[in-house]
C-alpha positions in Angstrom: -11.5 4.5 -3.7 -11.0 5.4 -0.1 -7.5 6.3 1.1 -6.0 8.0 4.1 -3.3 10.7 3.7 -0.9 11.6 6.5 1.1 14.7 5.8 -0.5 17.7 4.2 2.5 19.8 3.2 3.4 21.2 -0.2 2.8 17.9 -2.0 0.5 15.9 0.3 -2.3 18.5 0.3 -2.3 18.9 -3.5 -2.3 15.1 -3.9 -5.5 15.0 -1.8 -7.0 17.7 -3.9 -6.2 15.8 -7.1 -7.8 12.6 -5.6 -10.9 14.5 -4.5 -11.4 15.8 -8.0 -11.6 12.3 -9.3 -14.2 11.3 -6.6 -11.9 9.4 -4.3 -12.7 9.5 -0.6 -9.9 10.9 1.4 -9.4 10.9 5.2 -6.6 13.2 6.1 -4.3 13.9 9.1 -1.6 16.4 9.8 0.3 17.6 12.8 -1.2 21.1 12.0 -5.0 21.1 12.5 -5.2 24.1 10.1 -4.1 22.0 7.1 -6.7 19.4 8.0 -9.5 22.0 8.2 -8.6 23.5 4.9 -9.0 20.1 3.1 -12.2 19.4 5.1 -13.7 22.5 3.4 -12.8 21.0 0.1 -14.4 17.6 0.7 -12.0 15.5 2.6 -12.8 13.9 6.0 -10.5 15.2 8.8 -8.9 13.0 11.5 -7.8 14.3 14.9 -5.2 11.5 15.4 -3.7 8.5 13.8 -6.2 6.3 15.6 -9.1 8.4 14.4 -7.8 8.2 10.8 -7.6 4.4 11.0 -11.1 4.2 12.5 -12.6 6.2 9.7 -11.1 3.9 7.0 -12.9 0.8 5.9 -10.7 -2.4 5.9 -8.7 -3.4 4.1 -7.3 0.1 4.6 -4.9 2.1 2.3 -2.9 4.8 4.0 -0.4 7.1 2.2 2.4 8.7 4.2 3.7 12.0 2.7 6.1 13.2 5.4 9.8 14.1 5.6 12.1 11.1 5.6 13.2 11.8 9.2 9.7 11.2 10.4 8.8 8.0 8.6 10.3 5.5 11.0 8.5 6.9 14.0 5.3 7.3 12.1 5.3 3.6 11.1 6.1 2.6 14.6 3.1 4.6 15.8 0.6 3.5 13.2 1.5 -0.1 12.6 -0.1 -1.4 15.9 -3.4 0.2 14.8 -3.5 -1.6 11.4 -4.8 -5.0 10.6 -3.8 -7.8 8.2 -4.4 -6.9 4.6 -4.0 -3.1 5.2 -1.6 -1.2 2.9 0.9 1.4 4.0 2.5 3.6 1.3 5.6 5.7 1.8 5.4 8.4 -0.9 8.4 10.4 0.4 12.1 10.0 -0.3 13.2 7.2 2.0 16.3 5.3 1.4 15.5 2.1 -0.4 17.4 -0.1 2.1 15.0 1.1 4.8 12.1 0.1 2.5 13.4 -3.5 2.3 13.7 -3.7 6.0 10.3 -2.1 6.7 8.5 -4.3 4.2 9.9 -7.4 6.0 8.9 -6.1 9.4 5.4 -5.2 8.3 5.0 -8.5 6.4 5.3 -10.2 9.8 2.1 -8.4 10.7 0.6 -9.2 7.3 0.6 -5.5 6.4 1.6 -4.6 2.9 4.2 -1.9 2.4 4.6 0.1 -0.8 7.5 2.5 -1.5 6.4 5.1 -4.0 8.9 7.7 -5.3 6.8 10.8 -6.2 8.0 13.6 -8.5 6.0 16.6 -9.5 6.5 19.1 -6.7 4.2 22.1 -6.3 3.0 21.7 -9.9 1.6 18.2 -9.4 -1.9 19.3 -8.7 -2.4 20.3 -12.3 0.3 18.4 -14.1 0.1 15.1 -12.2 2.8 13.2 -10.4 5.3 10.8 -11.9 5.2 7.7 -9.6 7.9 5.1 -9.3 6.5 2.2 -7.3 8.0 -0.7 -5.4 6.4 -3.5 -3.5 4.2 -6.6 -3.9 2.5 -6.7 -7.2 -0.9 -7.6 -5.7 -0.8 -4.7 -3.3 0.3 -2.3 -6.0 -2.6 -3.5 -8.3 -5.1 -2.8 -5.5 -4.1 0.8 -5.5 -4.1 1.2 -9.2 -7.1 3.6 -9.2 -5.2 5.9 -6.8 -2.0 5.8 -8.9 -3.9 6.4 -12.1 -5.5 9.5 -10.7 -2.3 11.0 -9.3 -0.3 10.3 -12.4 -0.3 12.7 -15.4 -1.8 10.3 -18.0 -0.6 10.3 -21.6 -1.7 13.8 -22.2 -0.2 15.6 -25.2 3.2 14.0 -24.9 4.1 12.3 -28.2 4.5 8.5 -28.0 8.1 7.2 -28.0 8.8 5.7 -31.5 9.2 2.0 -31.4 6.9 1.3 -28.4 4.4 -1.3 -29.2 0.7 -0.3 -28.9 -0.3 -1.4 -25.4 -4.0 -0.7 -26.2 -6.9 0.3 -24.1 -6.1 -2.1 -21.2 -3.0 -0.2 -20.3 -2.2 -1.0 -16.7 -4.3 -4.2 -16.6 -3.3 -7.8 -17.2 0.4 -7.0 -17.0 0.3 -4.1 -19.4 2.8 -1.3 -18.9 1.6 1.9 -17.3 4.8 3.9 -18.0 3.1 6.1 -20.6 0.5 7.0 -18.1 3.2 8.4 -15.8 3.4 5.6 -13.1 5.2 2.3 -13.0 5.6 -0.7 -10.8 9.4 -0.9 -10.9 9.9 -4.0 -8.9 9.8 -5.5 -5.3 10.2 -3.5 -2.1 12.7 -0.7 -2.4 12.7 -0.6 -6.2 10.4 2.5 -6.4 12.6 4.6 -4.1 15.8 3.2 -5.8 14.5 4.6 -9.1 13.5 7.9 -7.5 16.9 8.1 -5.8 18.7 7.9 -9.1 16.1 10.3 -10.7 17.0 12.9 -8.1 20.7 12.2 -8.5 20.3 13.0 -12.2 18.3 16.0 -11.3 21.3 17.3 -9.3 23.5 16.9 -12.4 21.0 18.6 -14.8 20.5 21.5 -12.5 24.3 21.9 -12.0 24.9 21.9 -15.8 22.3 24.6 -16.4 23.7 26.7 -13.5 27.3 26.4 -14.6 26.5 27.1 -18.2 24.5 30.2 -17.4 27.3 31.4 -15.1 29.8 31.1 -18.0 27.5 33.2 -20.2 27.2 35.7 -17.4 30.9 36.2 -17.3 31.2 36.6 -21.1 31.9 40.3 -20.5 35.1 39.6 -18.5 37.2 41.4 -21.1 35.5 44.7 -20.3 36.6 44.6 -16.7 39.8 45.8 -15.2 42.1 43.0 -14.0 45.0 43.2 -11.6 48.5 42.7 -12.9 50.2 40.9 -10.1 51.6 37.5 -9.1 48.3 36.5 -7.5 46.1 37.0 -10.5 46.0 34.8 -13.6 45.8 37.2 -16.6 42.9 37.1 -19.0 44.8 36.0 -22.1 42.4 37.4 -24.8 40.2 40.2 -23.4 38.8 40.8 -26.8 37.2 37.4 -26.8 35.1 38.3 -23.8 33.2 41.5 -24.8 29.7 40.2 -24.7 26.8 41.5 -22.7 24.5 38.6 -22.9 20.8 38.6 -21.7 20.4 35.4 -19.8 16.6 35.8 -19.8 16.5 35.8 -23.6 19.0 33.0 -23.9 17.0 30.7 -21.6 13.9 31.6 -23.6 15.3 30.8 -27.0 16.8 27.5 -25.7 13.3 26.5 -24.7 12.2 26.5 -28.3 13.6 23.7 -30.5 16.9 23.3 -28.6 18.2 19.8 -27.8 18.6 20.9 -24.2 15.0 22.1 -23.7 13.3 20.6 -20.7 11.0 21.4 -17.8 13.9 22.4 -15.7 14.9 24.9 -18.4 11.3 26.2 -18.4 11.6 26.8 -14.7 15.0 28.4 -15.1 13.6 30.8 -17.7 10.7 31.7 -15.4 13.1 32.4 -12.5 15.2 34.7 -14.6 12.2 36.5 -16.0 11.1 37.4 -12.5 14.6 38.2 -11.1 17.3 38.5 -13.8 20.2 38.7 -11.3 18.6 36.4 -8.7 18.9 39.0 -5.9 16.4 37.2 -3.8 18.6 34.1 -3.5 21.7 33.6 -1.4 22.9 30.5 -3.3 22.7 28.0 -0.4 21.6 24.8 -2.1 20.4 21.9 0.2 20.5 18.2 -0.5 17.9 16.0 1.0 19.8 12.7 0.7 18.9 11.1 -2.6 22.1 12.5 -4.3 24.3 11.0 -1.6 22.5 7.6 -1.8 22.9 7.6 -5.6 26.6 8.1 -5.4 26.9 5.4 -2.7 25.0 3.0 -4.9 27.3 3.9 -7.8 30.4 3.2 -5.6 28.9 -0.1 -4.3 28.3 -1.3 -7.9 31.5 0.2 -9.3 29.6 2.5 -11.7 31.5 5.7 -12.6 29.3 8.7 -11.9 31.6 11.8 -12.0 29.0 14.3 -13.1 26.5 13.4 -10.4 29.3 13.3 -7.8 30.5 16.8 -8.8 27.0 18.1 -8.6 26.5 16.8 -5.1 29.9 18.3 -3.9 28.9 21.6 -5.5 25.9 21.7 -3.2 28.1 21.1 -0.2 30.4 24.0 -1.2 27.4 26.3 -1.6 26.6 25.8 2.1 30.1 26.8 3.2 31.3 23.2 3.8 34.5 24.0 1.8 35.4 27.1 3.7 37.9 25.5 6.0 39.6 23.7 3.2 39.8 26.9 1.2 41.3 28.7 4.2 43.8 25.9 4.6 44.8 26.2 0.9 45.4 29.9 1.4 47.4 29.2 4.5 49.6 26.7 2.7 50.2 29.2 -0.1 51.3 31.8 2.4 53.6 29.4 4.2 55.5 28.2 1.2 55.4 31.3 -0.9 54.4 34.3 1.2 51.2 34.7 -0.9 48.8 37.1 0.7 45.1 36.7 0.1 43.5 39.2 -2.2 40.3 40.8 -0.8 37.0 39.5 -2.0 
């Protein structure tokens, strides 16, 4: 199948490579000509502009946008006038689902189909495949099934979930589920990014749980350290209970094997600790790209308690120094009411 790809960053370029391996024809465009030239050498056709990309695609065209969320609105505004009725535009980034609903309606007025596709897989997607969560008109989604099938991981060696009925050889056709293949039409416009939004919110919580648990293990030797005996320091009640020098690399490794908390995230954690046991190459500033915030807002709007995901999001804010003023104010109040002087860090 022929498809255009706009955005050749960490994920977009590897998605093109995966498509080329399965004999899809890819026309690519990126703000950096270097990225285009690299993929031209691997079999893609390069475009020098959006108009050039559209010209090289046979109608009805399918164009996949893999760009940061902040660039999507302008990109759609630039490319929509170049498209024709029946063309399909896919947003594979992490847009807010509410924007998808609006964009789908605006493009429908031009008879252009809009698909929102939450894409998970990161830099490992080239080999592992990408988990795809898709929203939009069923007919348009079905037209791109060959592309989704190539990008997705496939069943692979993952054991089937007990209790699922045998969906047979025609998986993905005639209404059959494609979930076991690693891609799924979740519903109408916005549904794909809604599912990906919550996926990323859960990811925040899982990452925070591993990080906090490992930090507790790291401090299991607290009883060996000297502690101040003053009014500003909570005493360690039982120093004898905290005399362990635990090797986090080995603990992460053993948890990977047979543990109920084993996961790909734990695999990545073990790999990071194996390379850098004390993580000296990281400052601990953790970004959030929006999905965690949107997940919490959806939880508030629908009255769903989500304390774990909320705490994980706020932890990321704190990691970037956003709590510094609040902490200084806490210290100031303690000084005002009790004369408490800050202890040096």
